[in-house]
KENU-528313 format. One record per residue: x, y, z of N, C-alpha, C in turn; residue number from 0; residue in one letter. Coordinates in steps of 0.2 Angstrom, whole numbers. Each point is the difference from the previous one (the first is absolute). Last residue first. Layout:
REM KENU-528313
nudren n_c1 = X, n_c2 = Y, n_c3 = Z, ca_c1 = X, ca_c2 = Y, ca_c3 = Z, c_c1 = X, c_c2 = Y, c_c3 = Z, num = NUM, residu = A .
...
END
This chain:
REM KENU-528313
nudren n_c1 = 48, n_c2 = -71, n_c3 = -45, ca_c1 = 0, ca_c2 = -1, ca_c3 = -8, c_c1 = -6, c_c2 = 5, c_c3 = -2, num = 117, residu = C .
nudren n_c1 = 12, n_c2 = -6, n_c3 = 22, ca_c1 = -3, ca_c2 = 7, ca_c3 = -2, c_c1 = -1, c_c2 = 0, c_c3 = -7, num = 116, residu = Y .
nudren n_c1 = 1, n_c2 = -21, n_c3 = 20, ca_c1 = 4, ca_c2 = 4, ca_c3 = -5, c_c1 = -5, c_c2 = 6, c_c3 = -2, num = 115, residu = S .
nudren n_c1 = -6, n_c2 = -17, n_c3 = 17, ca_c1 = 5, ca_c2 = 6, ca_c3 = 2, c_c1 = 3, c_c2 = 4, c_c3 = -6, num = 114, residu = R .
nudren n_c1 = -15, n_c2 = -19, n_c3 = -3, ca_c1 = -4, ca_c2 = 5, ca_c3 = 4, c_c1 = 5, c_c2 = 6, c_c3 = 2, num = 113, residu = A .
nudren n_c1 = 9, n_c2 = -18, n_c3 = -12, ca_c1 = -4, ca_c2 = 3, ca_c3 = -4, c_c1 = -4, c_c2 = 6, c_c3 = 4, num = 112, residu = L .
nudren n_c1 = 14, n_c2 = -16, n_c3 = 11, ca_c1 = 4, ca_c2 = 5, ca_c3 = -4, c_c1 = -5, c_c2 = 4, c_c3 = -4, num = 111, residu = W .
nudren n_c1 = -10, n_c2 = -16, n_c3 = 12, ca_c1 = 2, ca_c2 = 5, ca_c3 = 4, c_c1 = 4, c_c2 = 5, c_c3 = -3, num = 110, residu = R .
nudren n_c1 = -8, n_c2 = -19, n_c3 = -12, ca_c1 = -5, ca_c2 = 5, ca_c3 = 1, c_c1 = 2, c_c2 = 5, c_c3 = 5, num = 109, residu = K .
nudren n_c1 = 10, n_c2 = -21, n_c3 = -11, ca_c1 = 4, ca_c2 = 7, ca_c3 = 0, c_c1 = -5, c_c2 = 5, c_c3 = 2, num = 108, residu = I .
nudren n_c1 = -7, n_c2 = -23, n_c3 = -2, ca_c1 = 6, ca_c2 = 0, ca_c3 = 4, c_c1 = 3, c_c2 = 7, c_c3 = 1, num = 107, residu = K .
nudren n_c1 = -19, n_c2 = -4, n_c3 = -14, ca_c1 = -1, ca_c2 = -1, ca_c3 = 7, c_c1 = 6, c_c2 = 1, c_c3 = 4, num = 106, residu = W .
nudren n_c1 = -2, n_c2 = 1, n_c3 = -24, ca_c1 = 2, ca_c2 = 6, ca_c3 = 3, c_c1 = -2, c_c2 = -1, c_c3 = 8, num = 105, residu = T .
nudren n_c1 = -6, n_c2 = -17, n_c3 = -15, ca_c1 = 7, ca_c2 = 1, ca_c3 = -1, c_c1 = 3, c_c2 = 6, c_c3 = 4, num = 104, residu = T .
nudren n_c1 = -24, n_c2 = -5, n_c3 = -2, ca_c1 = 4, ca_c2 = -5, ca_c3 = 5, c_c1 = 7, c_c2 = 1, c_c3 = -1, num = 103, residu = N .
nudren n_c1 = -13, n_c2 = 14, n_c3 = -14, ca_c1 = -1, ca_c2 = 1, ca_c3 = 7, c_c1 = 4, c_c2 = -4, c_c3 = 5, num = 102, residu = W .
nudren n_c1 = 0, n_c2 = -5, n_c3 = -23, ca_c1 = 4, ca_c2 = 6, ca_c3 = 2, c_c1 = -1, c_c2 = 2, c_c3 = 7, num = 101, residu = C .
nudren n_c1 = -13, n_c2 = -17, n_c3 = -8, ca_c1 = 7, ca_c2 = -2, ca_c3 = 0, c_c1 = 4, c_c2 = 6, c_c3 = 2, num = 100, residu = F .
nudren n_c1 = -23, n_c2 = 4, n_c3 = -3, ca_c1 = 1, ca_c2 = -3, ca_c3 = 6, c_c1 = 8, c_c2 = -3, c_c3 = 1, num = 99, residu = R .
nudren n_c1 = -8, n_c2 = 11, n_c3 = -20, ca_c1 = 1, ca_c2 = 5, ca_c3 = 5, c_c1 = 2, c_c2 = -4, c_c3 = 7, num = 98, residu = I .
nudren n_c1 = 7, n_c2 = -9, n_c3 = -25, ca_c1 = -6, ca_c2 = 0, ca_c3 = 5, c_c1 = 1, c_c2 = 4, c_c3 = 6, num = 97, residu = D .
nudren n_c1 = 14, n_c2 = 6, n_c3 = -22, ca_c1 = 0, ca_c2 = -6, ca_c3 = 5, c_c1 = -6, c_c2 = 1, c_c3 = 4, num = 96, residu = I .
nudren n_c1 = 9, n_c2 = 15, n_c3 = -18, ca_c1 = -6, ca_c2 = -5, ca_c3 = -2, c_c1 = 0, c_c2 = -5, c_c3 = 5, num = 95, residu = G .
nudren n_c1 = 15, n_c2 = 20, n_c3 = -1, ca_c1 = 3, ca_c2 = -7, ca_c3 = -2, c_c1 = -6, c_c2 = -5, c_c3 = -2, num = 94, residu = T .
nudren n_c1 = -4, n_c2 = 24, n_c3 = 6, ca_c1 = 6, ca_c2 = -1, ca_c3 = -4, c_c1 = 2, c_c2 = -7, c_c3 = -3, num = 93, residu = C .
nudren n_c1 = -18, n_c2 = 4, n_c3 = 16, ca_c1 = -2, ca_c2 = 3, ca_c3 = -7, c_c1 = 6, c_c2 = 0, c_c3 = -5, num = 92, residu = K .
nudren n_c1 = 3, n_c2 = -8, n_c3 = 22, ca_c1 = -5, ca_c2 = -4, ca_c3 = -3, c_c1 = -2, c_c2 = 2, c_c3 = -7, num = 91, residu = C .
nudren n_c1 = 14, n_c2 = 13, n_c3 = 15, ca_c1 = 3, ca_c2 = -6, ca_c3 = -3, c_c1 = -4, c_c2 = -4, c_c3 = -4, num = 90, residu = F .
nudren n_c1 = -10, n_c2 = 18, n_c3 = 11, ca_c1 = 5, ca_c2 = 2, ca_c3 = -6, c_c1 = 3, c_c2 = -6, c_c3 = -3, num = 89, residu = V .
nudren n_c1 = -12, n_c2 = -3, n_c3 = 19, ca_c1 = -5, ca_c2 = 1, ca_c3 = -5, c_c1 = 4, c_c2 = 2, c_c3 = -6, num = 88, residu = K .
nudren n_c1 = 11, n_c2 = -3, n_c3 = 20, ca_c1 = -2, ca_c2 = -6, ca_c3 = -3, c_c1 = -4, c_c2 = 1, c_c3 = -6, num = 87, residu = V .
nudren n_c1 = 6, n_c2 = 19, n_c3 = 12, ca_c1 = 6, ca_c2 = -3, ca_c3 = -3, c_c1 = -2, c_c2 = -7, c_c3 = -3, num = 86, residu = I .
nudren n_c1 = -16, n_c2 = 11, n_c3 = 13, ca_c1 = 1, ca_c2 = 4, ca_c3 = -7, c_c1 = 6, c_c2 = -3, c_c3 = -3, num = 85, residu = R .
nudren n_c1 = -5, n_c2 = -9, n_c3 = 20, ca_c1 = -5, ca_c2 = -2, ca_c3 = -5, c_c1 = 1, c_c2 = 4, c_c3 = -6, num = 84, residu = Y .
nudren n_c1 = 14, n_c2 = 5, n_c3 = 18, ca_c1 = 1, ca_c2 = -7, ca_c3 = -2, c_c1 = -5, c_c2 = -2, c_c3 = -5, num = 83, residu = R .
nudren n_c1 = -3, n_c2 = 20, n_c3 = 11, ca_c1 = 6, ca_c2 = 1, ca_c3 = -5, c_c1 = 1, c_c2 = -7, c_c3 = -3, num = 82, residu = L .
nudren n_c1 = -25, n_c2 = 4, n_c3 = 9, ca_c1 = 7, ca_c2 = 0, ca_c3 = 3, c_c1 = 5, c_c2 = 0, c_c3 = -6, num = 81, residu = S .
nudren n_c1 = -24, n_c2 = 12, n_c3 = -2, ca_c1 = 2, ca_c2 = -6, ca_c3 = 1, c_c1 = 7, c_c2 = 0, c_c3 = 2, num = 80, residu = V .
nudren n_c1 = -23, n_c2 = 17, n_c3 = 0, ca_c1 = 7, ca_c2 = -1, ca_c3 = 0, c_c1 = 2, c_c2 = -7, c_c3 = 1, num = 79, residu = P .
nudren n_c1 = -24, n_c2 = 3, n_c3 = -11, ca_c1 = 3, ca_c2 = 2, ca_c3 = 7, c_c1 = 8, c_c2 = -1, c_c3 = -1, num = 78, residu = C .
nudren n_c1 = -19, n_c2 = -5, n_c3 = -16, ca_c1 = 4, ca_c2 = 6, ca_c3 = -1, c_c1 = 3, c_c2 = 3, c_c3 = 7, num = 77, residu = H .
nudren n_c1 = -13, n_c2 = -21, n_c3 = -6, ca_c1 = -4, ca_c2 = 6, ca_c3 = 3, c_c1 = 4, c_c2 = 6, c_c3 = 0, num = 76, residu = F .
nudren n_c1 = 10, n_c2 = -20, n_c3 = -8, ca_c1 = -7, ca_c2 = 1, ca_c3 = -4, c_c1 = -4, c_c2 = 6, c_c3 = 2, num = 75, residu = V .
nudren n_c1 = 21, n_c2 = -6, n_c3 = 11, ca_c1 = 1, ca_c2 = 3, ca_c3 = -6, c_c1 = -7, c_c2 = 1, c_c3 = -4, num = 74, residu = E .
nudren n_c1 = 0, n_c2 = -11, n_c3 = 21, ca_c1 = 1, ca_c2 = 7, ca_c3 = 1, c_c1 = 1, c_c2 = 4, c_c3 = -7, num = 73, residu = K .
nudren n_c1 = -2, n_c2 = -24, n_c3 = 0, ca_c1 = -7, ca_c2 = 4, ca_c3 = 2, c_c1 = 1, c_c2 = 7, c_c3 = 0, num = 72, residu = I .
nudren n_c1 = 20, n_c2 = -13, n_c3 = -2, ca_c1 = -4, ca_c2 = 0, ca_c3 = -7, c_c1 = -7, c_c2 = 4, c_c3 = 1, num = 71, residu = Q .
nudren n_c1 = 13, n_c2 = -4, n_c3 = 19, ca_c1 = 3, ca_c2 = 5, ca_c3 = -4, c_c1 = -3, c_c2 = 1, c_c3 = -7, num = 70, residu = E .
nudren n_c1 = -7, n_c2 = -17, n_c3 = 15, ca_c1 = -2, ca_c2 = 6, ca_c3 = 3, c_c1 = 3, c_c2 = 6, c_c3 = -4, num = 69, residu = V .
nudren n_c1 = 7, n_c2 = -22, n_c3 = -6, ca_c1 = -8, ca_c2 = 1, ca_c3 = -1, c_c1 = -2, c_c2 = 7, c_c3 = 2, num = 68, residu = I .
nudren n_c1 = 22, n_c2 = -7, n_c3 = 6, ca_c1 = -1, ca_c2 = 1, ca_c3 = -7, c_c1 = -7, c_c2 = 2, c_c3 = -2, num = 67, residu = L .
nudren n_c1 = 4, n_c2 = -7, n_c3 = 22, ca_c1 = 2, ca_c2 = 7, ca_c3 = -1, c_c1 = 0, c_c2 = 2, c_c3 = -8, num = 66, residu = K .
nudren n_c1 = -4, n_c2 = -22, n_c3 = 6, ca_c1 = -6, ca_c2 = 4, ca_c3 = 2, c_c1 = 2, c_c2 = 7, c_c3 = -1, num = 65, residu = V .
nudren n_c1 = 17, n_c2 = -15, n_c3 = -3, ca_c1 = -5, ca_c2 = -1, ca_c3 = -5, c_c1 = -6, c_c2 = 5, c_c3 = 1, num = 64, residu = S .
nudren n_c1 = 16, n_c2 = -2, n_c3 = 17, ca_c1 = 2, ca_c2 = 4, ca_c3 = -5, c_c1 = -4, c_c2 = 0, c_c3 = -6, num = 63, residu = D .
nudren n_c1 = -5, n_c2 = -14, n_c3 = 18, ca_c1 = -2, ca_c2 = 7, ca_c3 = 2, c_c1 = 3, c_c2 = 4, c_c3 = -6, num = 62, residu = V .
nudren n_c1 = 5, n_c2 = -22, n_c3 = -2, ca_c1 = -7, ca_c2 = 1, ca_c3 = -1, c_c1 = -2, c_c2 = 7, c_c3 = 1, num = 61, residu = A .
nudren n_c1 = 22, n_c2 = -7, n_c3 = 4, ca_c1 = -1, ca_c2 = 1, ca_c3 = -7, c_c1 = -8, c_c2 = 1, c_c3 = -1, num = 60, residu = E .
nudren n_c1 = 7, n_c2 = -4, n_c3 = 21, ca_c1 = 3, ca_c2 = 7, ca_c3 = -2, c_c1 = -2, c_c2 = 1, c_c3 = -7, num = 59, residu = Q .
nudren n_c1 = -4, n_c2 = -21, n_c3 = 9, ca_c1 = -5, ca_c2 = 5, ca_c3 = 2, c_c1 = 2, c_c2 = 7, c_c3 = -2, num = 58, residu = F .
nudren n_c1 = 14, n_c2 = -18, n_c3 = -5, ca_c1 = -6, ca_c2 = 0, ca_c3 = -4, c_c1 = -5, c_c2 = 5, c_c3 = 2, num = 57, residu = K .
nudren n_c1 = 20, n_c2 = -2, n_c3 = 13, ca_c1 = 1, ca_c2 = 3, ca_c3 = -6, c_c1 = -6, c_c2 = 0, c_c3 = -5, num = 56, residu = E .
nudren n_c1 = -2, n_c2 = -10, n_c3 = 21, ca_c1 = 1, ca_c2 = 7, ca_c3 = 1, c_c1 = 1, c_c2 = 3, c_c3 = -7, num = 55, residu = V .
nudren n_c1 = 0, n_c2 = -23, n_c3 = 1, ca_c1 = -7, ca_c2 = 2, ca_c3 = 2, c_c1 = 0, c_c2 = 8, c_c3 = 0, num = 54, residu = F .
nudren n_c1 = 21, n_c2 = -11, n_c3 = -1, ca_c1 = -4, ca_c2 = -1, ca_c3 = -7, c_c1 = -7, c_c2 = 3, c_c3 = 1, num = 53, residu = V .
nudren n_c1 = 13, n_c2 = -2, n_c3 = 19, ca_c1 = 3, ca_c2 = 5, ca_c3 = -4, c_c1 = -4, c_c2 = 0, c_c3 = -7, num = 52, residu = N .
nudren n_c1 = -6, n_c2 = -16, n_c3 = 16, ca_c1 = -2, ca_c2 = 6, ca_c3 = 2, c_c1 = 2, c_c2 = 6, c_c3 = -5, num = 51, residu = W .
nudren n_c1 = 8, n_c2 = -22, n_c3 = -3, ca_c1 = -7, ca_c2 = 1, ca_c3 = -2, c_c1 = -3, c_c2 = 6, c_c3 = 2, num = 50, residu = A .
nudren n_c1 = 22, n_c2 = -5, n_c3 = 7, ca_c1 = 0, ca_c2 = 1, ca_c3 = -8, c_c1 = -7, c_c2 = 1, c_c3 = -2, num = 49, residu = K .
nudren n_c1 = 3, n_c2 = -5, n_c3 = 23, ca_c1 = 2, ca_c2 = 7, ca_c3 = -2, c_c1 = 0, c_c2 = 1, c_c3 = -7, num = 48, residu = K .
nudren n_c1 = -5, n_c2 = -21, n_c3 = 7, ca_c1 = -6, ca_c2 = 4, ca_c3 = 2, c_c1 = 3, c_c2 = 7, c_c3 = -2, num = 47, residu = V .
nudren n_c1 = 16, n_c2 = -16, n_c3 = -3, ca_c1 = -6, ca_c2 = -1, ca_c3 = -5, c_c1 = -5, c_c2 = 5, c_c3 = 2, num = 46, residu = R .
nudren n_c1 = 17, n_c2 = -2, n_c3 = 16, ca_c1 = 2, ca_c2 = 3, ca_c3 = -7, c_c1 = -5, c_c2 = 0, c_c3 = -5, num = 45, residu = E .
nudren n_c1 = -5, n_c2 = -11, n_c3 = 20, ca_c1 = 0, ca_c2 = 7, ca_c3 = 1, c_c1 = 3, c_c2 = 4, c_c3 = -6, num = 44, residu = L .
nudren n_c1 = 1, n_c2 = -23, n_c3 = 0, ca_c1 = -7, ca_c2 = 2, ca_c3 = -1, c_c1 = 0, c_c2 = 7, c_c3 = 1, num = 43, residu = I .
nudren n_c1 = 21, n_c2 = -9, n_c3 = 3, ca_c1 = -2, ca_c2 = 0, ca_c3 = -7, c_c1 = -7, c_c2 = 2, c_c3 = -1, num = 42, residu = E .
nudren n_c1 = 8, n_c2 = -2, n_c3 = 22, ca_c1 = 3, ca_c2 = 6, ca_c3 = -3, c_c1 = -2, c_c2 = 0, c_c3 = -8, num = 41, residu = E .
nudren n_c1 = -7, n_c2 = -18, n_c3 = 13, ca_c1 = -4, ca_c2 = 6, ca_c3 = 2, c_c1 = 3, c_c2 = 6, c_c3 = -3, num = 40, residu = L .
nudren n_c1 = 11, n_c2 = -21, n_c3 = -3, ca_c1 = -6, ca_c2 = 0, ca_c3 = -4, c_c1 = -4, c_c2 = 7, c_c3 = 2, num = 39, residu = V .
nudren n_c1 = 20, n_c2 = -3, n_c3 = 12, ca_c1 = 1, ca_c2 = 1, ca_c3 = -7, c_c1 = -6, c_c2 = 0, c_c3 = -4, num = 38, residu = K .
nudren n_c1 = -2, n_c2 = -6, n_c3 = 22, ca_c1 = 2, ca_c2 = 7, ca_c3 = 0, c_c1 = 1, c_c2 = 2, c_c3 = -8, num = 37, residu = W .
nudren n_c1 = -3, n_c2 = -23, n_c3 = 6, ca_c1 = -6, ca_c2 = 4, ca_c3 = 0, c_c1 = 1, c_c2 = 7, c_c3 = -1, num = 36, residu = A .
nudren n_c1 = 19, n_c2 = -13, n_c3 = 1, ca_c1 = -4, ca_c2 = -1, ca_c3 = -6, c_c1 = -6, c_c2 = 3, c_c3 = 0, num = 35, residu = N .
nudren n_c1 = 12, n_c2 = 1, n_c3 = 20, ca_c1 = 4, ca_c2 = 4, ca_c3 = -5, c_c1 = -4, c_c2 = -1, c_c3 = -7, num = 34, residu = K .
nudren n_c1 = -8, n_c2 = -13, n_c3 = 18, ca_c1 = -2, ca_c2 = 7, ca_c3 = 1, c_c1 = 4, c_c2 = 5, c_c3 = -5, num = 33, residu = M .
nudren n_c1 = 5, n_c2 = -23, n_c3 = 0, ca_c1 = -7, ca_c2 = 1, ca_c3 = -2, c_c1 = -2, c_c2 = 7, c_c3 = 0, num = 32, residu = S .
nudren n_c1 = 21, n_c2 = -7, n_c3 = 10, ca_c1 = 0, ca_c2 = 0, ca_c3 = -8, c_c1 = -7, c_c2 = 1, c_c3 = -3, num = 31, residu = I .
nudren n_c1 = 1, n_c2 = -1, n_c3 = 23, ca_c1 = 4, ca_c2 = 6, ca_c3 = -2, c_c1 = 0, c_c2 = 0, c_c3 = -7, num = 30, residu = K .
nudren n_c1 = -9, n_c2 = -19, n_c3 = 9, ca_c1 = -5, ca_c2 = 5, ca_c3 = 1, c_c1 = 4, c_c2 = 7, c_c3 = -2, num = 29, residu = M .
nudren n_c1 = 13, n_c2 = -20, n_c3 = 2, ca_c1 = -4, ca_c2 = 0, ca_c3 = -6, c_c1 = -6, c_c2 = 6, c_c3 = 0, num = 28, residu = N .
nudren n_c1 = 14, n_c2 = -2, n_c3 = 19, ca_c1 = 4, ca_c2 = 2, ca_c3 = -6, c_c1 = -4, c_c2 = 0, c_c3 = -6, num = 27, residu = Y .
nudren n_c1 = -11, n_c2 = -8, n_c3 = 19, ca_c1 = 2, ca_c2 = 8, ca_c3 = 1, c_c1 = 4, c_c2 = 2, c_c3 = -6, num = 26, residu = L .
nudren n_c1 = -4, n_c2 = -23, n_c3 = 2, ca_c1 = -6, ca_c2 = 3, ca_c3 = -2, c_c1 = 1, c_c2 = 8, c_c3 = 0, num = 25, residu = Q .
nudren n_c1 = 18, n_c2 = -13, n_c3 = 8, ca_c1 = -1, ca_c2 = -1, ca_c3 = -7, c_c1 = -6, c_c2 = 3, c_c3 = -2, num = 24, residu = R .
nudren n_c1 = 3, n_c2 = 0, n_c3 = 23, ca_c1 = 5, ca_c2 = 4, ca_c3 = -3, c_c1 = -1, c_c2 = 0, c_c3 = -8, num = 23, residu = K .
nudren n_c1 = -13, n_c2 = -15, n_c3 = 12, ca_c1 = -2, ca_c2 = 6, ca_c3 = 1, c_c1 = 4, c_c2 = 6, c_c3 = -3, num = 22, residu = F .
nudren n_c1 = 8, n_c2 = -23, n_c3 = 1, ca_c1 = -6, ca_c2 = 1, ca_c3 = -5, c_c1 = -3, c_c2 = 7, c_c3 = 0, num = 21, residu = E .
nudren n_c1 = 16, n_c2 = -5, n_c3 = 16, ca_c1 = 3, ca_c2 = 0, ca_c3 = -6, c_c1 = -5, c_c2 = 1, c_c3 = -6, num = 20, residu = I .
nudren n_c1 = -7, n_c2 = -4, n_c3 = 23, ca_c1 = 3, ca_c2 = 7, ca_c3 = -1, c_c1 = 3, c_c2 = 1, c_c3 = -7, num = 19, residu = I .
nudren n_c1 = -21, n_c2 = -17, n_c3 = 3, ca_c1 = 7, ca_c2 = 0, ca_c3 = 2, c_c1 = 3, c_c2 = 7, c_c3 = -1, num = 18, residu = M .
nudren n_c1 = -26, n_c2 = -6, n_c3 = 5, ca_c1 = 5, ca_c2 = 2, ca_c3 = -6, c_c1 = 7, c_c2 = 0, c_c3 = 4, num = 17, residu = I .
nudren n_c1 = -22, n_c2 = -2, n_c3 = 11, ca_c1 = 1, ca_c2 = -6, ca_c3 = -4, c_c1 = 5, c_c2 = 1, c_c3 = -5, num = 16, residu = G .
nudren n_c1 = -9, n_c2 = 15, n_c3 = 18, ca_c1 = -4, ca_c2 = -1, ca_c3 = -6, c_c1 = 2, c_c2 = -5, c_c3 = -5, num = 15, residu = R .
nudren n_c1 = 13, n_c2 = 4, n_c3 = 20, ca_c1 = -7, ca_c2 = -1, ca_c3 = 2, c_c1 = -5, c_c2 = -1, c_c3 = -6, num = 14, residu = A .
nudren n_c1 = 22, n_c2 = 8, n_c3 = -3, ca_c1 = 0, ca_c2 = -7, ca_c3 = 0, c_c1 = -7, c_c2 = -3, c_c3 = 3, num = 13, residu = E .
nudren n_c1 = 4, n_c2 = 23, n_c3 = -1, ca_c1 = 1, ca_c2 = -2, ca_c3 = -7, c_c1 = -1, c_c2 = -8, c_c3 = 0, num = 12, residu = I .
nudren n_c1 = 1, n_c2 = 12, n_c3 = 21, ca_c1 = -6, ca_c2 = 1, ca_c3 = -4, c_c1 = 0, c_c2 = -3, c_c3 = -7, num = 11, residu = V .
nudren n_c1 = 19, n_c2 = -2, n_c3 = 13, ca_c1 = -5, ca_c2 = -4, ca_c3 = 3, c_c1 = -7, c_c2 = 1, c_c3 = -4, num = 10, residu = A .
nudren n_c1 = 19, n_c2 = 13, n_c3 = -6, ca_c1 = 1, ca_c2 = -7, ca_c3 = -2, c_c1 = -6, c_c2 = -4, c_c3 = 3, num = 9, residu = R .
nudren n_c1 = 2, n_c2 = 22, n_c3 = 7, ca_c1 = -3, ca_c2 = 0, ca_c3 = -7, c_c1 = 1, c_c2 = -7, c_c3 = -3, num = 8, residu = D .
nudren n_c1 = 8, n_c2 = 4, n_c3 = 21, ca_c1 = -7, ca_c2 = 1, ca_c3 = 0, c_c1 = -3, c_c2 = -1, c_c3 = -7, num = 7, residu = N .
nudren n_c1 = 24, n_c2 = 0, n_c3 = 3, ca_c1 = -3, ca_c2 = -6, ca_c3 = 3, c_c1 = -8, c_c2 = 0, c_c3 = 0, num = 6, residu = E .
nudren n_c1 = 12, n_c2 = 16, n_c3 = -18, ca_c1 = 1, ca_c2 = -1, ca_c3 = 7, c_c1 = -4, c_c2 = -6, c_c3 = 2, num = 5, residu = E .
nudren n_c1 = 11, n_c2 = 5, n_c3 = -24, ca_c1 = -6, ca_c2 = 0, ca_c3 = 4, c_c1 = 2, c_c2 = -1, c_c3 = 7, num = 4, residu = F .
nudren n_c1 = 13, n_c2 = 8, n_c3 = -25, ca_c1 = 0, ca_c2 = -3, ca_c3 = 6, c_c1 = -7, c_c2 = 1, c_c3 = 4, num = 3, residu = S .
nudren n_c1 = 11, n_c2 = -1, n_c3 = -26, ca_c1 = -5, ca_c2 = 2, ca_c3 = 4, c_c1 = 0, c_c2 = -3, c_c3 = 7, num = 2, residu = I .
nudren n_c1 = 15, n_c2 = 4, n_c3 = -25, ca_c1 = 0, ca_c2 = -2, ca_c3 = 7, c_c1 = -5, c_c2 = 3, c_c3 = 4, num = 1, residu = V .
nudren n_c1 = 8, n_c2 = -8, n_c3 = -26, ca_c1 = -4, ca_c2 = 5, ca_c3 = 4, c_c1 = 0, c_c2 = -3, c_c3 = 7, num = 0, residu = M .
END
């Protein structure tokens, strides 16, 4: 590594009681430390990103569970229910599986169910 200083810089560095060679070594070590700090920061940001994605997914699942409850309330009061709920209800009656399990398994394909003309 080659770092050159002007005479003014040399005078300022030596006025602080540090030799030029020592100052260059500290700069080189600082570069390595900054690289390590950057790697740690990237790892932290990656973990925050993963945590945020998990939070968003759990929030969407909670909202979807609320939608199931709303659909069940609609059915009790004889209001029109969604196509997804009708399919889930048929699956539950045919297979005997819990309605919440069927609802959660159709969560990924709800857009396809909403657009189908079954």
